[in-house]
FIZA-880821 format. One record per atom (N, C-alpha, C): x, y, z. Coordinates in pm, whole numbers, padded with zeros to 5 digits, always signed. Layout:
# FIZA-880821
XYZ ...
This chain:
# FIZA-880821
+00513-00205-01533 +00542-00074-01444 +00638-00101-01320 +00660-00001-01229 +00759-00009-01158 +00658-00025-01000 +00683-00108-00957 +00601-00218-00843 +00667-00036-00694 +00629+00072-00726 +00696+00149-00639 +00554+00161-00567 +00613+00176-00399 +00483+00171-00294 +00381+00272-00319 +00286+00267-00303 +00156+00413-00275 +00097+00365-00185 +00011+00449-00151 -00079+00459-00059 -00204+00352-00087 -00217+00307-00189 -00330+00180-00236 -00220+00071-00279 -00141+00090-00257 -00027-00056-00247 -00058-00109-00125 -00061-00269-00133 -00057-00344-00035 +00058-00439-00006 +00093-00507+00112 +00207-00550+00116 +00316-00490+00214 +00411-00570+00244 +00523-00542+00364 +00560-00383+00338 +00590-00344+00255 +00657-00173+00208 +00571-00106+00115 +00454-00127+00161 +00321-00042+00142 +00347+00090+00145 +00310+00215+00066 +00309+00301+00132 +00163+00392+00164 +00139+00509+00114 +00004+00569+00184 -00088+00474+00144 -00132+00498+00000 -00239+00421-00085 -00228+00278-00074 -00166+00187+00017 -00172+00091+00073 -00326-00014+00017 -00366-00070-00069 -00452-00144-00073 -00481-00232+00051 -00545-00183+00125 -00621-00201+00254 -00677-00381+00211 -00617-00475+00245 -00694-00588+00217 -00784-00618+00349 -00879-00617+00316 -01012-00655+00408 -01165-00682+00365 -01221-00718+00429 -01371-00737+00360 -01441-00608+00343 -01472-00561+00243 -01535-00390+00280 -01666-00430+00353 -01664-00333+00445 -01730-00310+00562 -01858-00146+00549 -01969-00162+00619 -02042-00064+00594 -02013+00077+00584 -01919+00121+00635 -01832+00218+00710 -01736+00232+00574 -01718+00166+00468 -01707+00232+00350 -01764+00246+00235 -01922+00226+00272 -02046+00259+00135 -02024+00425+00091 -02030+00517+00197 -01990+00645+00092 -01837+00639+00033 -01756+00653+00075 -01618+00608-00011 -01679+00577-00171 -01665+00440-00131 -01757+00332-00278 -01868+00422-00387 -01951+00502-00329 -02034+00554-00386 -01994+00664-00469 -01857+00787-00365 -01794+00862-00438 -01698+00806-00555 -01647+00712-00545 -01604+00653-00644 -01670+00590-00757 -01816+00561-00736 -01868+00558-00882 -01946+00660-00928 -01927+00721-00870 -01991+00831-00922 -01866+00924-01035 -01780+00916-00942 -01667+00963-01061 -01633+00874-01192 -01664+00730-01176 -01642+00684-01263 -01730+00705-01345 -01882+00740-01344 -01990+00766-01376 -01995+00901-01475 -01934+01024-01429 -01886+01123-01512 -01743+01126-01605 -01657+01013-01622 -01567+01012-01677 -01615+00969-01830 -01520+00987-01924 -01567+01012-02086 -01592+00892-02101 -01653+00845-02195 -01696+00686-02184 -01600+00667-02367 -01552+00551-02338 -01446+00537-02432 -01460+00392-02409 -01382+00350-02490 -01343+00169-02530 -01293+00092-02370 -01330+00015-02339 -01333-00060-02185 -01194-00159-02182 -01143-00117-02102 -01019-00246-02120 -01020-00294-02000 -00975-00471-02002 -00976-00544-01861 -00866-00585-01821 -00825-00632-01729 -00708-00664-01725 -00702-00730-01570 -00631-00836-01572 -00570-00903-01440 -00481-00941-01426 -00418-00918-01311 -00270-00923-01279 -00241-01016-01163 -00206-01099-01126 -00159-01189-01039 -00024-01183-00988 -00005-01137-00845 +00142-01132-00780 +00161-01227-00687 +00291-01174-00652 +00316-01288-00497 +00445-01227-00489 +00465-01205-00385 +00581-01155-00289 +00650-01195-00164 +00758-01189-00178 +00808-01265-00061 +00906-01150+00031 +00878-01125+00172 +00957-01050+00219 +01011-01088+00371 +01110-01021+00406 +01196-01051+00520 +01110-01012+00639 +01022-00918+00635 +00915-00858+00740 +00822-00809+00712 +00737-00772+00765 +00576-00709+00744 +00580-00572+00844 +00639-00461+00765 +00650-00335+00830 +00557-00247+00807 +00466-00185+00842 +00305-00088+00733 +00351+00040+00814 +00386+00167+00753 +00382+00302+00814 +00412+00266+00971 +00561+00228+00972 +00643+00202+01088 +00636+00125+01203 +00499+00066+01180 +00429-00069+01263 +00511-00204+01205 +00560-00291+01294 +00613-00379+01272 +00505-00541+01307 +00443-00523+01214 +00331-00632+01191 +00334-00768+01213 +00494-00833+01188 +00528-00948+01190 +00698-00906+01172 +00770-00938+01273 +00965-00951+01242 +01015-01031+01173 +00966-01144+01127 +00988-01245+01043 +00937-01239+00902 +00951-01318+00840 +00929-01337+00654 +00791-01383+00674 +00732-01358+00571 +00624-01362+00525 +00583-01350+00357 +00474-01452+00318 +00415-01463+00197 +00306-01354+00131 +00331-01248+00056 +00190-01146+00034 +00133-01202-00112 +00048-01280-00156 -00025-01282-00279 -00085-01151-00311 -00109-01141-00451 -00194-00989-00520 -00264-01054-00673 -00429-00987-00612 -00495-01007-00714 -00550-00889-00767 -00551-00838-00928 -00563-00700-00916 -00653-00724-01040 -00834-00707-01052 -00890-00696-01182 -00912-00570-01210 -00892-00514-01317 -00952-00350-01385 -01007-00378-01464 -01118-00273-01515 -01177-00268-01581 -01212-00134-01622 -01134-00082-01690 -01096+00034-01793 -01038+00158-01622 -01096+00219-01602 -01003+00305-01499 -01058+00266-01372 -01175+00118-01320 -01178+00096-01185 -01099-00032-01156 -01091-00092-01039 -00967-00155-01010 -01070-00198-00882 -01020-00341-00895 -01057-00448-00735 -00924-00531-00716 -00918-00476-00587 -00810-00573-00535 -00757-00623-00464 -00726-00742-00395 -00708-00825-00267 -00609-00880-00251 -00543-00850-00135 -00441-00891-00137 -00387-00964+00031 -00308-01040+00051 -00349-01103+00187 -00162-01124+00205 -00125-01169+00351 -00008-01182+00438 +00000-01258+00469 +00085-01389+00453 +00093-01539+00496 +00191-01564+00577 +00175-01548+00724 +00310-01602+00815 +00403-01726+00751 +00547-01710+00734 +00577-01792+00743 +00674-01853+00853 +00677-01813+00927 +00730-01902+01059 +00649-01936+01155 +00747-01937+01261 +00646-01965+01405 +00651-01876+01492 +00670-01732+01475 +00720-01643+01542 +00643-01603+01637 +00484-01632+01598 +00384-01596+01693 +00249-01730+01696 +00366-01841+01689 +00286-01968+01682 +00201-01979+01567 +00199-01928+01439 +00071-01920+01373 +00148-01941+01230 +00249-02028+01194 +00332-02020+01083 +00213-02108+00978 +00221-02029+00840 +00116-02089+00747 +00014-02009+00764 -00040-01916+00875 -00179-01883+00907 -00183-01726+00830 -00300-01680+00806 -00324-01600+00708 -00326-01494+00817 -00271-01373+00833 -00246-01294+00936 -00318-01158+00897 -00346-01118+00758 -00419-01028+00730 -00482-00999+00568 -00552-00993+00561 -00674-00964+00429 -00704-00789+00355 -00682-00770+00270 -00699-00652+00237 -00821-00667+00111 -00900-00524+00108 -00961-00559-00003 -00946-00377-00085 -00911-00362-00178 -00934-00236-00206 -00987-00208-00360 -01094-00084-00340 -01149-00065-00471 -01105+00114-00518 -01042+00121-00631 -00948+00200-00669 -01061+00279-00855 -01049+00382-00811 -01056+00507-00962 -00933+00560-01010 -00884+00581-01140 -00766+00623-01172 -00786+00691-01287 -00720+00824-01297 -00710+00906-01396 -00635+00999-01402 -00587+01043-01525 -00500+01196-01556 -00601+01279-01586 -00548+01368-01450 -00569+01514-01487 -00463+01594-01511 -00452+01628-01660 -00333+01704-01741 -00245+01588-01743 -00123+01632-01639 +00022+01546-01655 -00008+01447-01544 -00094+01488-01426 -00098+01421-01287 -00197+01311-01274 -00123+01239-01206 -00181+01099-01203 -00280+01081-01115 -00415+01064-01070 -00463+01068-00967 -00563+00946-00930 -00519+00871-00824 -00627+00753-00771 -00721+00784-00621 -00817+00723-00626 -00876+00748-00537 -00946+00626-00503 -00985+00570-00376 -01059+00476-00338 -01061+00433-00205 -01119+00309-00211 -01117+00247-00035 -01038+00141-00019 -01005+00139+00086 -00915+00008+00165 -00977-00046+00230 -00993-00175+00288 -01049-00228+00409 -00912-00326+00457 -00896-00312+00564 -00788-00433+00637 -00839-00516+00764 -00855-00645+00711 -00916-00700+00793 -00781-00847+00835 -00785-00826+00968 -00692-00936+01088 -00735-01062+01099 -00631-01134+01087 -00682-01251+01166 -00691-01248+01332 -00642-01142+01421 -00693-01122+01547 -00760-01015+01530 -00893-01031+01626 -00989-00945+01612 -00921-00792+01658 -00859-00820+01811 -00807-00733+01880 -00705-00609+01756 -00657-00696+01697 -00559-00552+01602 -00633-00451+01531 -00807-00479+01566 -00878-00338+01515 -00863-00339+01338 -00950-00425+01275 -01025-00429+01149 -01050-00258+01183 -00996-00227+01020 -01059-00071+01017 -01049-00039+00844 -01156+00054+00779 -01163+00135+00630 -01094+00276+00611 -01042+00263+00510 -00987+00391+00508 -01067+00442+00330 -01102+00577+00353 -01049+00625+00190 -00894+00686+00172 -00848+00668+00068 -00743+00694+00032 -00719+00758-00098 -00646+00870-00112 -00655+00949-00220 -00485+00953-00281 -00430+00919-00361 -00271+00949-00419 -00272+01071-00545 -00165+01114-00532 -00179+01185-00641 +00002+01169-00674 +00094+01142-00837 +00163+01135-00873 +00188+01212-00955 +00315+01369-00928 +00316+01466-01058 +00448+01436-01080 +00432+01414-01234 +00575+01327-01300 +00705+01436-01342 +00725+01507-01227 +00884+01575-01252 +00962+01508-01258 +01072+01595-01319 +01221+01519-01335 +01243+01458-01147 +01168+01458-01086 +01229+01423-00953 +01073+01371-00893 +01014+01293-00924 +00855+01230-00929 +00774+01304-00816 +00682+01334-00734 +00649+01387-00615 +00517+01294-00628 +00518+01220-00541 +00432+01170-00465 +00312+01173-00356 +00201+01202-00347 +00101+01277-00222 +00035+01173-00178 +00023+01124-00115 -00112+01085-00079 -00165+01079+00087 -00281+01042+00098 -00385+01094+00198 -00489+00994+00217 -00436+00904+00352 -00549+00823+00363 -00643+00887+00503 -00798+00847+00507 -00873+00903+00585 -00981+00779+00654 -00895+00719+00766 -00961+00614+00804 -01096+00669+00870 -01246+00604+00832 -01362+00613+00865 -01432+00535+00942 -01338+00458+01023 -01375+00322+01104 -01297+00325+01252 -01222+00206+01242 -01148+00214+01348 -01086+00343+01444 -01005+00394+01388 -00906+00473+01409 -00962+00631+01385 -01080+00625+01313 -01086+00804+01309 -01015+00908+01283 -00877+00901+01184 -00816+00964+01220 -00742+00972+01050 -00646+01078+01055 -00603+01124+00904 -00457+01086+00900 -00390+01024+00804 -00266+00986+00766 -00184+01051+00627 -00063+01106+00638 -00079+01190+00489 +00063+01172+00454 +00100+01185+00371 +00265+01123+00310 +00331+01219+00164 +00397+01220+00185 +00500+01334+00042 +00617+01224+00053 +00619+01237-00084 +00775+01174-00118 +00848+01220-00259 +00925+01202-00258 +01032+01245-00375 +01078+01100-00463 +01048+01077-00598 +01167+00958-00627 +01164+00961-00766 +01252+00883-00804 +01329+00928-00936 +01347+00756-00963 +01275+00725-01116 +01303+00623-01204 +01369+00620-01329 +01436+00534-01273 +01576+00537-01388 +01580+00427-01481 +01581+00441-01603 +01534+00338-01715 +01697+00287-01739 +01735+00135-01662 +01857+00097-01692 +01904+00027-01801 +01770+00002-01864 +01829-00104-01975 +01653-00126-02063 +01635-00195-02172 +01520-00173-02217 +01433-00269-02186 +01449-00336-02054 +01321-00399-01962 +01365-00393-01847 +01467-00310-01779 +01526-00275-01662 +01559-00175-01600 +01469-00141-01472 +01451-00038-01442 +01460-00014-01285 +01463+00091-01254 +01538+00113-01096 +01458+00232-01034 +01381+00207-00935 +01291+00301-00875 +01348+00342-00726 +01392+00439-00711 +01444+00520-00583 +01315+00641-00505 +01307+00615-00376 +01220+00704-00367 +01243+00721-00162 +01175+00839-00110 +01222+00896-00009 +01114+00965+00062 +01076+00963+00157 +00952+01057+00189 +00916+01017+00381 +00815+01123+00397 +00774+01085+00509 +00610+01112+00570 +00554+01082+00673 +00419+01106+00678 +00402+01146+00845 +00298+01250+00802 +00225+01243+00931 +00086+01223+00947 +00055+01222+01101 -00056+01176+01104 -00151+01237+01246 -00259+01217+01241 -00327+01337+01345 -00327+01233+01488 -00428+01283+01584 -00418+01229+01713 -00479+01071+01711 -00553+01067+01636 -00672+00941+01633 -00544+00847+01583 -00529+00898+01466 -00441+00785+01367 -00335+00729+01426 -00237+00831+01539 -00154+00771+01633 -00162+00711+01728 -00292+00711+01799 -00320+00660+01922 -00375+00516+01851 -00455+00505+01740 -00477+00372+01685 -00345+00280+01645 -00224+00336+01577 -00128+00257+01560 -00048+00269+01658 +00001+00318+01739 +00125+00351+01844 +00044+00360+02013 -00084+00365+01990 -00135+00423+02170 -00085+00532+02195 -00033+00648+02115 -00004+00789+02150 -00117+00864+02058 -00227+00930+02155 -00279+01021+02081 -00216+01143+02098 -00183+01203+02010 -00068+01342+01977 -00052+01298+01832 -00066+01460+01820 -00075+01451+01612 +00049+01493+01594 +00146+01484+01520 +00284+01473+01490 +00329+01356+01381 +00449+01402+01358 +00500+01363+01243 +00547+01203+01240 +00512+01087+01190 +00493+00985+01223 +00587+00884+01162 +00606+00832+01085 +00725+00758+01020 +00781+00844+00867 +00940+00787+00859 +00976+00826+00750 +01008+00671+00666 +01077+00701+00535 +01115+00588+00456 +01170+00597+00348 +01261+00519+00275 +01334+00512+00153 +01293+00347+00125 +01328+00404+00017 +01346+00235-00085 +01405+00268-00241 +01441+00134-00228 +01515+00078-00368 +01431-00032-00465 +01378+00001-00602 +01305-00121-00624 +01353-00119-00776 +01429-00261-00772 +01456-00303-00935 +01340-00403-00997 +01319-00352-01122 +01234-00442-01172 +01250-00476-01321 +01239-00623-01351 +01269-00699-01471 +01133-00709-01532 +01114-00667-01655 +01014-00759-01747 +01047-00835-01876 +01037-00941-01831 +01069-01030-01962 +00970-01148-01973 +00975-01244-02046 +00866-01299-02101 +00756-01338-02026 +00663-01214-02072 +00529-01173-02028 +00534-01200-01858 +00650-01145-01819 +00657-01182-01631 +00708-01067-01578 +00692-01013-01490 +00757-00891-01406 +00846-00930-01309 +00967-00935-01273 +01060-00981-01127 +01049-00847-01075 +01083-00862-00970 +01123-00714-00882 +01172-00786-00745 +01261-00674-00717 +01348-00721-00567 +01376-00558-00514 +01350-00572-00400 +01362-00422-00332 +01401-00436-00214 +01464-00312-00142 +01540-00294-00034 +01446-00158+00063 +01418-00168+00158 +01377-00066+00216 +01361-00033+00369 +01394+00084+00412 +01451+00135+00504 +01320+00199+00583 +01279+00205+00735 +01151+00300+00761 +01196+00320+00895 +01161+00417+00965 +01141+00485+01106 +01076+00562+01128 +01069+00560+01287 +00925+00671+01346 +01030+00810+01358 +00994+00893+01369 +01038+01009+01379 +01023+01050+01518 +00990+01045+01624 +00971+01070+01758 +00978+01003+01869 +01018+00998+01911 +01059+00911+02050 +00980+00850+02142 +00878+00947+02128 +00739+00828+02201 +00693+00768+02135 +00653+00798+01998 +00634+00642+01934 +00723+00555+01912 +00858+00559+01892 +00944+00456+01889 +00897+00372+02036 +00935+00441+02141 +00936+00374+02282 +00781+00266+02254 +00660+00351+02229 +00520+00301+02253 +00541+00173+02147 +00599+00183+02001 +00619+00109+01881 +00672-00047+01970 +00766-00033+02024 +00886-00104+02100 +00771-00224+02210 +00708-00168+02249 +00600-00208+02384 +00531-00263+02308 +00445-00259+02194 +00354-00300+02161 +00380-00383+02039 +00467-00388+01989 +00526-00483+01863 +00638-00557+01892 +00754-00502+01948 +00882-00561+01977 +01000-00469+01889 +01126-00492+01906 +01214-00411+01867 +01246-00515+01744 +01260-00472+01633 +01304-00546+01471 +01396-00420+01394 +01409-00492+01308 +01525-00423+01240 +01439-00314+01128 +01478-00187+01139 +01413-00115+01011 +01442-00160+00853 +01554-00257+00840 +01520-00286+00702 +01411-00410+00641 +01376-00420+00547 +01302-00502+00479 +01364-00546+00363 +01318-00685+00296 +01372-00702+00168 +01254-00764+00061 +01260-00718-00034 +01163-00857-00055 +01200-00928-00204 +01121-01000-00278 +01164-01060-00388 +01018-01073-00430 +00981-01059-00555 +00825-01060-00612 +00826-01084-00768 +00750-01154-00824 +00643-01172-00931 +00525-01129-00974 +00518-01104-01075 +00342-01050-01135 +00362-01110-01291 +00228-01128-01269 +00161-01206-01439 +00064-01127-01481 +00031-01059-01619 -00083-00969-01630 -00165-01013-01760 -00257-01007-01774 -00351-01068-01867 -00459-00957-01925 -00419-00915-02055 -00532-00796-02123 -00585-00795-02219 -00728-00763-02163 -00847-00801-02280 -00886-00656-02314 -00964-00634-02460 -01011-00480-02503 -01138-00572-02548 -01201-00443-02526 -01369-00405-02522 -01429-00319-02583 -01571-00244-02617 -01617-00194-02671 -01742-00129-02565 
């Protein structure tokens, strides 16, 4: 599969549905209940189980226009899926002494998701919890929904509703095209933009204003061979408004909008009844 970022993805180049890595907190109970109800009402079929292990090195960790670490990070990921349900754990490990914390795990996210196709549209819903090594960063939990409409130019829509620290909403839309360059080689191109309400912009940038938030574009090249998937990607991000940009520099420091990453993953599949 192409490792194009969606809201439920995590990592230095996550999109909307980033799987927020953090221990599930009580605030996410309602979201988890909705996910379980959806699963219970789905048609009964043979259950498949999958385990995927991934690892990506990124030149910086930038999330929704926020520079969480301007230096290199290593980001491991493990996902266990049972039918349409999945549980994902992700972390970001600092590789430099930029903050005097080389080798420290700066963030751990945990995501629970349910995925199904409605007609030709791929729908994913779940909860993401973000846990940071520094409490002042504001651990938080989100309910996230993601839609992928498979047109010739694919439409990707994501919505994140923070029910914890931010108490806000973040929405993103992007256009994407996946090109099959060779039998096992694909190129995914994506560009999009996001809007956030006053609560979310206040949480991320200290600006309590509902407004367009960040924009971004990425290119991901992926190769599947010998049972392993390798990928490399480059992404650029920016903030649409001057007040958000100025606040972001004050809070997080200035950094290049460009991020590059190199990763690999392997998966194991089991069939059951």
